[in-house]
C-alpha positions in Angstrom: -193.2 15.4 246.8 -195.3 12.3 246.3 -199.1 13.5 245.2 -200.3 11.2 248.8 -197.7 14.1 250.8 -199.2 17.1 249.4 -202.7 16.1 248.8 -204.9 18.3 251.0 -202.1 19.5 252.8 -203.7 23.1 252.8 -207.4 21.6 254.2 -208.3 21.3 257.5 -210.0 17.9 257.1 -210.8 15.4 259.2 -207.5 13.8 259.3 -205.8 17.5 260.7 -209.0 18.1 263.1 -208.4 14.8 264.6 -204.5 16.0 264.8 -205.4 19.6 266.3 -208.9 18.9 268.3 -209.6 16.8 271.6 -211.4 13.7 270.9 -215.2 14.5 272.0 -215.2 17.9 270.1 -213.7 15.9 266.7 -217.2 13.6 267.3 -219.3 16.7 267.4 -217.7 18.2 264.1 -218.0 14.1 262.6 -221.5 14.4 262.6 -221.6 18.3 261.6 -219.8 17.2 258.7 -221.5 13.5 257.6 -225.1 13.8 258.9 -225.8 17.4 258.4 -226.2 18.6 261.9 -225.7 21.7 263.6 -222.7 22.8 265.2 -222.9 22.8 268.4 -222.2 26.1 269.9 -220.4 24.9 272.6 -217.6 23.5 270.8 -216.9 26.4 268.3 -214.2 28.3 271.1 -212.3 24.9 270.9 -212.4 23.7 267.6 -211.8 27.8 266.3 -208.8 27.2 268.2 -207.8 23.9 266.8 -207.8 25.6 263.3 -206.0 28.6 264.6 -203.1 26.6 265.3 -202.8 24.7 262.5 -203.6 27.9 260.0 -200.9 29.6 262.0 -198.0 26.5 261.6 -198.7 26.7 257.9 -197.7 30.1 258.1 -201.4 32.2 257.7 -201.4 35.1 259.0 -205.6 36.6 258.2 -208.6 34.4 258.3 -211.5 35.9 255.9 -215.2 34.0 255.7 -215.2 32.7 251.8 -218.1 33.1 250.2 -219.9 33.5 246.8 -222.1 36.5 246.2 -224.7 36.5 243.4 -221.7 38.2 241.2 -220.5 34.8 239.9 -217.3 35.1 241.6 -215.9 34.3 245.3 -215.6 37.2 247.7 -213.6 37.7 250.8 -212.7 40.4 253.5 -209.3 39.4 255.4 -208.7 40.1 259.2 -205.5 38.9 260.8 -205.2 36.8 264.0 -203.3 40.1 265.7 -204.9 41.1 268.5 -203.4 44.3 271.0 -202.5 43.5 274.6 -203.3 45.7 277.6 -199.3 45.9 278.1 -198.9 47.2 274.4 -197.5 43.8 273.2 -199.6 41.3 270.4 -201.7 37.8 270.7 -202.8 36.3 267.7 -206.5 35.1 268.4 -209.5 33.1 266.4 -212.6 32.7 268.4 -215.8 30.5 268.0 -218.0 33.7 267.1 -215.5 34.7 264.3 -215.1 31.1 262.9 -219.2 31.1 262.7 -220.2 34.1 261.9 -219.1 37.7 259.6 -220.5 40.6 259.1 -218.9 42.2 255.5 -220.3 45.2 254.4 -222.9 44.1 251.8 -223.7 47.2 250.3 -222.3 47.0 246.9 -223.0 43.3 246.1 -226.1 42.8 244.2 -229.6 41.9 245.8 -231.9 42.6 243.6 -234.2 44.5 246.2 -233.8 42.5 248.8 -232.6 45.4 251.3 -232.7 48.6 251.6 -229.8 51.1 252.0 -229.8 51.1 255.7 -229.9 47.1 255.8 -227.1 47.1 253.7 -225.2 44.5 256.1 -224.5 41.0 255.0 -223.6 38.3 256.8 -221.7 34.8 256.5 -222.9 32.0 258.3 -220.1 28.9 258.1 -220.7 25.8 256.2 -219.0 23.0 258.0 -219.6 20.4 255.2 -217.1 22.3 252.7 -213.7 22.1 254.5 -211.8 25.3 255.9 -208.4 25.6 253.6 -205.8 27.9 253.5 -204.6 29.9 250.3 -202.4 32.3 249.9 -201.3 32.5 253.5 -204.8 33.1 254.5 -207.2 30.6 256.6 -210.5 30.7 253.8 -213.5 29.7 256.0 -216.3 28.6 253.2 -219.7 30.6 254.2 -223.3 31.1 253.2 -224.3 34.8 252.7 -227.4 36.5 253.8 -229.1 40.2 254.7 -230.1 41.9 257.4 -233.5 40.4 256.7 -232.7 36.5 256.7 -232.9 36.6 252.8 -229.9 34.6 251.0 -227.8 36.8 249.2 -225.5 33.5 247.5 -225.5 30.7 245.6 -224.7 28.6 248.4 -227.5 29.2 250.5 -230.4 27.8 247.5 -227.4 25.7 246.9 -227.4 23.6 250.5 -231.9 23.9 250.8 -232.0 21.9 247.2 -229.3 19.2 248.6 -231.4 19.1 251.9 -234.9 18.9 250.0 -233.7 16.0 247.6 -231.7 13.9 250.5 -235.5 14.2 252.4 -237.8 13.1 249.2 -234.9 10.5 248.4 -234.9 9.0 252.1 -238.6 8.2 252.0 -238.1 6.1 248.5 -235.1 3.9 249.9 -237.0 3.2 253.1 -239.8 2.4 251.2 -237.6 -0.5 249.2 -236.5 -1.4 253.1 -233.1 0.5 253.2 -233.6 1.7 256.8 -229.7 1.7 257.5 -229.1 4.8 254.9 -229.2 8.4 256.6 -228.4 10.4 253.8 -228.2 11.0 250.4 -226.3 13.3 248.5 -226.1 14.6 245.0 -222.5 14.3 243.2 -221.1 16.6 240.5 -217.8 16.1 238.6 -217.8 19.4 236.7 -215.2 19.2 233.4 -213.6 22.8 233.1 -212.6 23.7 229.7 -210.3 27.0 229.0 -207.9 29.2 226.4 -204.7 29.8 227.1 -203.1 32.8 225.5 -199.3 34.8 225.3 -200.0 37.1 228.2 -198.6 40.0 225.9 -201.0 39.3 222.9 -203.6 39.9 225.4 -202.2 43.0 226.5 -202.7 44.1 223.3 -206.0 43.5 222.9 -209.0 45.3 224.4 -211.5 43.3 224.1 -209.6 40.6 226.4 -208.6 43.2 228.6 -212.8 44.3 228.6 -215.1 41.7 228.1 -212.9 38.5 228.1 -213.7 37.7 224.6 -212.5 39.2 221.1 -214.8 41.0 219.5 -213.3 41.5 216.7 -211.1 38.7 214.2 -211.4 37.1 211.1 -210.4 33.7 210.6 -207.2 32.5 210.5 -206.0 30.0 207.6 -205.9 26.9 210.3 -209.0 26.2 212.9 -210.0 23.2 213.8 -210.5 21.3 211.0 -207.6 19.2 210.9 -208.6 17.9 215.0 -204.8 17.5 215.6 -204.8 19.2 218.8 -207.9 17.1 219.9 -206.1 15.0 222.7 -202.8 15.9 221.1 -198.9 15.9 222.7 -198.9 19.0 225.1 -196.7 21.4 224.6 -194.2 22.0 226.9 -195.3 25.2 228.5 -198.3 24.4 228.7 -197.4 21.4 230.5 -195.8 23.3 233.0 -198.5 25.0 234.0 -200.7 22.1 234.4 -198.1 20.6 236.7 -198.4 23.7 238.9 -202.2 24.1 239.0 -202.5 20.3 239.7 -199.8 20.5 242.3 -201.8 24.0 243.7 -204.9 22.0 243.3 -204.1 19.2 244.9 -203.0 21.4 248.1 -206.6 22.4 248.5 -208.0 19.0 248.0 -209.6 19.3 244.5 -209.4 15.7 242.7 -207.8 17.1 239.9 -207.9 13.8 237.3 -207.3 14.6 233.9 -206.1 16.9 231.8 -205.4 17.0 228.2 -205.4 19.6 225.0 -209.6 20.3 223.9 -210.4 20.3 220.2 -209.6 24.3 219.4 -206.4 25.3 219.0 -205.0 26.7 222.3 -208.3 24.9 224.3 -207.9 22.9 227.1 -209.9 20.6 230.0 -209.4 19.9 233.3 -211.7 17.2 235.3 -212.1 16.3 238.5 -212.8 13.5 240.8 -216.6 13.4 241.8 -217.7 15.2 245.3 -220.9 16.1 246.8 -222.2 18.6 244.6 -221.6 21.3 247.8 -217.5 21.0 247.9 -217.5 20.7 243.7 -219.0 23.9 243.8 -216.2 25.0 246.2 -213.8 23.5 244.5 -214.8 24.8 240.8 -214.8 28.3 241.9 -211.4 27.9 243.3 -210.1 26.0 239.9 -211.1 28.4 238.3 -209.3 31.3 240.3 -206.0 29.4 240.4 -206.6 28.8 236.4 -206.1 32.0 236.1 -203.5 32.9 238.6 -201.3 30.1 238.3 -201.3 31.2 234.1 -199.9 34.4 234.4 -197.1 32.9 236.0 -195.8 31.2 232.9 -196.4 34.1 231.0 -199.9 33.0 230.1 -203.8 34.1 230.3 -206.3 31.7 230.9 -209.6 32.9 229.2 -213.0 31.2 230.8 -215.3 33.3 228.6 -218.1 30.7 227.0 -217.0 31.8 223.7 -213.8 33.6 223.7 -212.9 33.3 219.7 -215.2 33.3 216.5 -215.5 30.4 214.1 -213.9 27.6 216.7 -215.5 25.7 219.9 -216.4 27.7 223.1 -215.3 26.6 226.2 -218.1 24.6 228.4 -218.3 22.9 231.6 -220.3 19.2 231.8 -221.6 19.0 234.9 -222.2 15.1 235.4 -224.5 14.4 238.3 -225.9 11.9 240.2 -227.5 10.5 243.5 -225.3 8.8 246.0 -225.8 7.2 249.8 -224.0 7.3 252.7 -224.1 3.7 252.6 -221.8 3.7 249.4 -225.1 3.2 246.8 -225.2 5.1 243.9 -228.8 5.3 243.0 -228.3 6.1 239.1 -226.8 3.0 238.2 -228.1 0.0 237.5 -228.6 -3.0 239.7 -227.8 -6.3 239.8 -231.4 -8.4 240.4 -235.0 -6.8 239.0 -235.5 -5.4 242.6 -232.4 -3.1 242.4 -233.7 -2.3 239.0 -236.9 -1.5 240.1 -235.7 1.1 242.3 -233.2 2.3 239.3 -236.0 2.9 237.3 -237.6 4.7 239.4 -235.1 7.4 240.5 -234.4 7.2 236.5 -238.3 8.0 235.8 -237.8 11.1 238.5 -235.4 12.3 236.5 -237.3 12.4 233.1 -240.0 13.8 234.5 -238.3 16.4 236.3 -236.3 17.4 233.4 -239.8 16.9 231.3 -241.7 19.4 233.7 -239.2 21.8 234.0 -237.1 22.4 231.2 -237.6 26.1 231.7 -235.7 26.0 234.6 -232.6 24.0 233.6 -232.7 26.4 230.4 -232.2 29.3 232.6 -229.9 28.1 235.0 -227.3 28.4 232.3 -228.7 31.4 230.5 -225.3 34.2 230.5 -224.6 36.8 227.5 -221.7 35.1 227.0 -223.7 31.1 226.8 -225.9 32.7 224.0 -223.2 32.8 221.4 -222.4 29.1 222.1 -225.4 27.1 222.8 -226.4 25.7 219.5 -223.6 26.6 217.4 -222.9 23.1 216.3 -220.3 22.8 219.3 -222.5 22.7 222.2 -225.9 21.4 223.1 -229.1 23.2 221.1 -230.9 25.8 223.5 -233.9 23.2 223.8 -233.5 20.9 226.5 -233.5 16.8 226.1 -232.6 13.9 227.3 -230.1 10.8 225.7 -230.6 7.5 227.5 -229.2 5.2 224.6 -231.0 2.8 222.4 -231.1 0.0 225.1 -232.0 1.9 227.9 -235.2 3.4 226.1 -236.4 -0.1 224.8 -236.1 -1.0 227.9 -238.6 2.1 229.1 -240.8 1.3 226.2 -241.2 -2.2 226.7 -242.3 -1.3 230.1 -244.5 1.6 229.3 -246.4 -1.1 226.6 -246.7 -4.1 228.4 -244.0 -6.1 225.2 -242.0 -8.4 225.7 -238.3 -7.2 226.1 -235.2 -9.1 224.7 -234.8 -13.5 224.9 -238.4 -13.1 226.9 -240.9 -12.7 223.4 -244.0 -14.1 225.1 -243.3 -12.2 228.8 -244.2 -8.8 229.1 -241.9 -6.5 230.9 -243.2 -6.1 234.7 -240.8 -3.8 237.1 -240.0 -6.0 240.3 -240.5 -9.3 238.2 -237.4 -11.5 237.8 -238.0 -11.2 234.1 -236.7 -7.6 234.2 -233.5 -7.8 232.4 -230.2 -6.9 234.1 -229.2 -3.7 232.4 -225.8 -3.1 231.2 -224.0 -0.4 233.1 -222.3 1.0 229.5 -225.5 0.7 227.8 -225.3 3.9 226.7 -222.6 5.6 224.1 -221.7 8.9 224.0 -224.3 11.4 221.9 -222.1 15.0 222.2 -224.7 16.9 220.7 -227.1 15.8 224.0 -227.8 18.6 226.4 -228.6 15.9 229.2 -227.3 12.5 228.6 -227.3 9.5 230.5 -223.4 8.2 230.7 -223.9 4.8 232.7 -224.3 5.7 236.5 -224.6 9.2 235.7 -226.6 12.3 233.9 -224.1 14.5 232.2 -225.6 18.3 231.6 -223.6 19.7 228.7 -225.2 23.3 229.0 -223.5 25.0 231.7 -220.8 27.6 230.4 -217.1 27.3 231.6 -217.2 31.0 233.1 -220.1 29.9 235.4 -220.9 28.8 238.7 -222.1 25.2 238.7 -224.4 26.4 241.3 -227.1 27.3 239.5 -227.5 24.2 237.2 -227.5 21.6 240.1 -230.0 24.5 242.2 -232.6 23.5 239.7 -231.7 20.0 239.1 -231.8 19.0 242.7 -234.9 21.3 243.5 -236.6 19.9 240.5 -235.6 16.1 241.0 -236.9 16.2 244.9 -240.2 17.5 244.0 -241.0 14.8 241.6 -239.4 12.5 244.5 -242.1 14.3 246.8 -245.3 13.4 244.4 -243.7 9.4 244.0 -243.2 9.2 247.9 -246.7 10.3 248.7 -247.9 8.1 246.2 -246.3 4.6 247.2 -246.6 5.2 250.9 -250.4 4.7 250.4 -249.9 2.0 248.4 -252.1 -1.2 248.7 -249.7 -3.2 246.9 -246.8 -1.3 246.5 -245.2 -3.6 243.9 -248.4 -2.6 241.4 -248.3 1.0 242.4 -244.3 1.3 241.4 -245.0 -1.0 238.1 -247.7 1.9 237.5 -246.0 5.1 238.7 -242.6 4.2 236.5 -245.0 3.0 233.4 -247.8 6.3 233.7 -244.1 8.8 233.9 -243.1 7.0 230.9 -245.9 7.8 229.1 -246.5 11.2 230.1 -242.8 12.4 230.2 -241.1 10.4 226.8 -241.2 13.6 224.7 -238.2 14.3 226.5 -236.0 11.5 225.2 -234.0 12.0 222.5 -231.5 9.7 221.4 -230.4 11.5 217.7 -228.5 14.4 216.1 -229.1 17.7 218.2 -227.2 19.3 215.4 -229.9 18.8 212.8 -232.2 21.8 212.0 -234.8 18.8 211.6 -234.8 18.8 215.5 -235.6 22.2 216.0 -239.3 21.9 214.3 -239.2 18.2 215.8 -239.3 19.2 219.0 -241.7 22.2 218.5 -243.9 19.6 217.5 -243.4 17.7 220.9 -244.1 20.6 222.7 -240.6 21.3 224.0 -239.1 25.2 225.0 -236.8 26.3 222.3 -235.0 29.4 224.8 -232.4 31.0 222.3 -231.4 34.1 224.0 -231.1 35.0 227.7 -233.7 37.6 227.6 -236.1 34.5 226.3 -235.2 32.1 229.1 -234.9 34.5 232.3 -238.6 35.4 232.3 -239.3 31.6 233.5 -237.8 31.9 236.3 -240.4 34.5 238.0 -243.5 31.8 236.3 -246.0 31.6 239.3 -245.3 27.4 239.1 -242.1 28.0 239.4 -242.0 30.2 242.5 -244.4 27.7 244.3 -242.1 24.9 243.7 -239.1 26.4 245.4 -240.6 27.6 247.8 -242.9 24.2 248.5 -239.3 22.6 248.2 -237.9 26.1 250.6 -235.6 26.4 248.4 -235.9 29.4 247.7 -239.0 32.2 248.6 -241.0 34.4 246.2 -238.8 37.8 246.8 -235.4 35.5 246.4 -236.6 34.4 243.2 -237.6 38.2 241.9 -234.2 38.9 243.0 -232.1 37.1 241.5 -234.2 37.2 238.2 -233.8 41.1 238.2 -230.0 40.7 238.8 -228.9 38.1 236.0 -231.4 40.3 233.4 -229.5 43.7 234.6 -225.7 41.4 234.3 -226.7 40.9 231.2 -227.4 44.7 229.5 -224.3 45.0 231.4 -222.1 42.7 230.0 -222.8 43.0 226.3 -222.9 47.0 226.8 -219.2 47.0 228.2 -218.7 45.1 224.8 -220.1 47.3 222.8 -218.6 50.5 224.2 -215.7 48.5 223.6 -216.4 47.8 220.0 -217.1 51.1 219.5 -213.7 52.5 221.4 -211.8 49.9 219.1 -213.1 50.4 216.0 -212.9 54.3 216.2 -210.2 54.1 217.7 -208.3 51.9 216.3 -209.4 50.0 213.6 -211.0 52.8 211.7 -207.9 55.0 211.7 -205.4 52.6 211.0 -207.0 51.7 207.7 -207.4 55.0 206.9 -204.3 55.7 207.4 -203.4 52.9 204.9 -205.5 53.4 202.1 -203.4 56.9 202.3 -200.6 55.2 201.1 -202.4 53.0 198.6 -203.9 56.4 197.2 -200.0 57.7 197.6 -199.0 55.5 195.7 -202.0 55.1 193.0 -201.4 58.7 192.0 -197.3 58.0 191.9 -198.0 55.2 189.4 -200.2 57.2 187.3 -197.8 59.9 187.6 -195.4 57.7 185.8 -197.7 56.1 183.6 -196.9 52.6 185.8 -199.9 50.1 185.9 -201.3 50.5 189.1 -204.3 47.7 188.8 -203.3 46.1 192.6 -203.3 49.5 194.2 -206.7 50.6 192.6 -208.5 47.5 193.2 -207.4 47.2 196.7 -207.8 50.9 197.4 -212.0 50.3 196.1 -212.3 47.2 197.8 -211.2 48.6 200.9 -212.7 52.0 201.1 -216.0 50.2 200.4 -215.4 48.0 203.9 -214.2 50.9 205.5 -217.4 53.0 204.2 -219.4 50.1 205.5 -217.7 50.0 209.0 -218.4 53.7 209.3 -222.3 53.6 208.9 -222.2 50.4 211.4 -220.4 52.0 214.4 -222.6 55.1 213.9 -225.8 53.2 213.9 -224.5 51.6 217.1 -223.1 54.2 218.6 -226.7 55.9 218.8 -228.0 52.7 220.3 -225.7 52.2 222.7 -226.9 55.6 224.1 -230.5 54.7 223.8 -229.7 51.9 225.8 -228.1 53.8 228.6 -231.2 55.9 228.5 -233.3 52.7 229.3 -233.8 52.3 233.1 -236.4 49.6 233.0 -233.6 46.5 233.4 -236.8 44.2 231.1 -236.8 47.3 228.7 -233.7 46.7 228.4 -232.1 43.2 228.0 -234.7 42.8 225.1 -233.2 45.9 223.4 -229.7 44.5 223.9 -231.4 41.1 222.4 -233.0 42.6 219.6 -231.1 45.6 218.8 -227.7 45.7 219.7 -226.5 42.4 219.3 -227.7 42.5 215.8 -225.9 46.3 215.7 -222.2 44.5 216.9 -222.9 42.1 214.7 -223.0 44.0 211.5 -219.9 46.6 212.9 -218.0 43.6 212.8 -218.2 42.3 209.3 -216.3 44.5 207.6 -214.0 45.4 210.2 -213.4 41.9 210.0 -213.2 41.6 206.3 -210.5 44.6 206.6 -208.5 42.9 208.3 -208.2 40.4 205.7 -207.0 43.4 203.3 -204.4 45.4 205.0 -201.0 45.0 205.3 -200.4 43.0 208.6 -198.1 46.0 209.8 -200.6 47.9 210.4 -203.4 46.1 211.8 -203.6 47.4 215.5 -203.7 44.3 217.6 -203.0 40.4 217.8 -204.8 38.6 214.9 -206.5 35.1 215.6 -203.5 33.4 213.9 -201.1 34.9 216.3 -203.6 34.6 220.0 -204.4 31.1 218.8 -201.0 29.6 218.0 -198.7 31.9 219.8 -197.7 29.5 222.2 -195.1 27.8 221.3 
């Protein structure tokens, strides 16, 4: 079937609305979708009826409010359309009330203290800006999720608020530039999704993969990614078949799946979509992760979305390509063809520069997770230090503005924003610095720090809020200006001077960058417990409240939830590690040493040389002893952690004691893998996992 027939076939999009809704109802829905206007309650019944008729025609039997609680995954409770009638027959019903609002039990979702037990109810409210869709025979209604007291319990609500904030402030700026025709400004995102594929049967034999999503033990195999032959290489038939089905299912859901290829590490792959508004892109990325995992199993494989499933090779990230676009088709981060257009571009660029510099902490903590801590700064991903890459040409333009110096061919004239001398800036004037956390790539910024397993809502909430706040300050200044062009020039120039420290075009992997970043006053927050406390700094709470994105209680709840999640994840890993070492690795190695000892004794009795057995037995026994000592130490530390009630102390103990103890246990165990017979090792090795799909 042609892609054009498949695409969005399971989405109640505007084309389906035209077919199933009356003309006046459809026009009201269009206003809600395009302009963000509240849905008229009077038409909710008509919309619900049209949705139901379409869903039934597609074979759907149930509906659900599909939401994104603070667990990091999506949630849904299914209700059938079936209702009993008085004559003992049935009718199929779906009301406007059921469409607009739901009441799932919220008692087991994390709330960070936002509600007491007797206030455990949670409510879902339809987000009409994200199209309803059918998944697995269920009509899925994207919704926000909030508590009995009205606090946001999800990722969608603050994301929508942040989009409203940046829309409000960007419109003020655009109207100053004469764009009165612009009605809305939306942030757009194209998230690149990396993942690994391994054989299902191998996966089942690894308790660490089953319980934690990453390997806690494993010696490097002879071949890793040294030859870089996997990158963009020919896709294996089995994987290609999986990708074809994945694309088809994503296209049915209206996801603009565009690019697929082999990534650098063996068994690693990437999928990238076309840009969408941030809200829809976030919804689509959650669907993408779900479908990657579900469809992989149909093909006898398992998809690993963990940020660092294998040591010694690259982990997986999720590049968040972020930009600003208007309803009239302008990309506000695209250099223009005239000096005046470039002045507008430079103002928005300056706003992003200032926002990233002033709120490094928020961007860093937005990607802080136990899994991502293994990846950031590991010479495969951006370092944990936030910086911006602009490329040499754009950096030179900003420097000329900052210093009032000539630029390019016009050697005798100063750079002046808004005057004809300002050069046309090439749209491809930046290269691809893969070591930069936040890189300008022609008409967008690519934030490369998010981990592959995370929702992109978090980083976009922070980015939208920070930029909105800066734009508000810019608008306040420019609206009061007696001379707009003079003030515009001064504002851009001052911003560059005060925030140029965040611009770094060099190698982020170089050790010298850490020292240079410190001298610039940039933050270096290497772990999650280092980063998360910045969320509750008074100035950051004031920022969230000023932009109406999160209130103080919502900020504190998220801090508590994410700190506790960090501890829980590593505690599960530590317990799994203890179990694997005690029940699998040490018994297997001990049994192997017994066979060596028996062979050694037999050879000695017969007077035959036993150099191999003696040397191997000594070396293995030495590492076995080290592993046992490390195991006992980790067990003791796990017990201490389990008895630690304060969530901040627990998270810091994980960082300072549990993770080092896990590393200490892993080293001798990985060495033992290389010394014992392959037949006795209790689970599939890296070689089998990474090269098992043929």
